[in-house]
C-alpha positions in Angstrom: -59.6 -13.5 -21.6 -57.9 -11.2 -19.1 -54.6 -11.6 -20.9 -56.1 -11.0 -24.3 -57.8 -7.8 -23.1 -54.5 -6.6 -21.5 -52.6 -7.2 -24.8 -55.1 -5.1 -26.8 -55.1 -2.4 -24.1 -51.3 -2.2 -24.2 -51.3 -2.2 -28.0 -53.8 0.7 -28.2 -52.0 2.8 -25.6 -48.6 2.3 -27.4 -50.3 3.2 -30.7 -51.8 6.4 -29.3 -48.6 7.3 -27.5 -46.5 6.8 -30.6 -48.8 8.9 -32.8 -49.6 11.7 -30.3 -46.4 12.0 -28.3 -43.6 10.8 -30.6 -44.8 11.8 -34.0 -46.9 14.7 -32.8 -49.8 13.7 -35.0 -53.1 14.8 -33.5 -56.2 12.6 -33.6 -58.4 11.4 -35.2 -56.7 8.0 -35.7 -57.9 5.1 -37.6 -57.7 1.9 -35.5 -57.9 -1.5 -37.1 -57.9 -4.6 -34.9 -58.6 -8.3 -35.3 -57.2 -11.7 -35.1 -56.3 -14.6 -37.5 -56.0 -18.3 -36.9 -58.5 -18.3 -34.0 -61.1 -20.8 -35.1 -61.9 -23.3 -32.3 -60.0 -21.2 -29.7 -62.2 -20.4 -26.7 -62.8 -17.3 -24.6 -62.5 -18.4 -21.0 -63.5 -16.3 -18.0 -64.0 -17.3 -14.4 -67.7 -18.3 -14.7 -67.5 -20.3 -17.9 -64.4 -22.6 -17.4 -66.6 -25.7 -17.9 -68.5 -24.1 -20.9 -66.0 -21.9 -22.8 -67.1 -19.6 -25.6 -65.7 -21.2 -28.7 -64.8 -18.9 -31.7 -66.2 -20.3 -34.9 -64.5 -18.0 -37.4 -60.8 -18.1 -38.3 -60.4 -14.4 -39.0 -62.1 -11.2 -38.0 -61.3 -7.5 -38.1 -62.9 -4.2 -37.5 -62.0 -0.6 -38.0 -63.1 2.6 -36.2 -62.0 6.2 -35.8 -60.6 7.3 -32.5 -61.7 10.9 -32.4 -59.7 11.9 -29.3 -57.4 10.4 -26.8 -59.1 11.2 -23.5 -59.3 8.3 -21.1 -63.1 8.1 -21.8 -62.5 7.8 -25.5 -59.8 5.2 -25.2 -61.9 3.2 -22.7 -64.8 3.3 -25.2 -62.5 2.1 -28.0 -61.2 -0.8 -25.8 -64.7 -1.8 -24.8 -65.6 -2.0 -28.5 -62.6 -4.3 -29.2 -63.3 -6.5 -26.2 -67.0 -6.8 -27.1 -66.1 -7.8 -30.6 -64.1 -10.8 -29.4 -67.1 -12.0 -27.5 -69.4 -11.4 -30.5 -67.3 -13.6 -32.8 -67.8 -16.4 -30.2 -71.6 -15.8 -30.2 -71.8 -14.2 -26.7 -72.0 -10.8 -25.1 -69.2 -9.6 -23.0 -70.3 -9.6 -19.3 -70.9 -6.1 -18.0 -67.8 -4.7 -16.1 -65.8 -7.9 -16.7 -62.6 -7.7 -14.8 -63.8 -4.3 -13.5 -63.6 -2.7 -16.9 -64.7 -0.1 -17.8 -65.8 0.5 -14.3 -68.3 3.1 -13.2 
């Protein structure tokens, strides 16, 4: 799960950087995220190695509007993405998993 979250974090930062800094397009931005071909994959974190959270759907996606690009707004967007992965596996993302989003 740590690597999956890091991949989505990097993707969102690159997306925002490209729009804001290279194209000079100000927010808001529409963000669509998801995954395909994930049925029967499992979300594994340190405390569930023996009982991983299996994903039952093969495809999911979600869309939201990123109103601004402050660190707080980006962290809220990332948390939404991370929580969605856990929901498609029928579980809640543990609070502050991997120290994110912190205090």
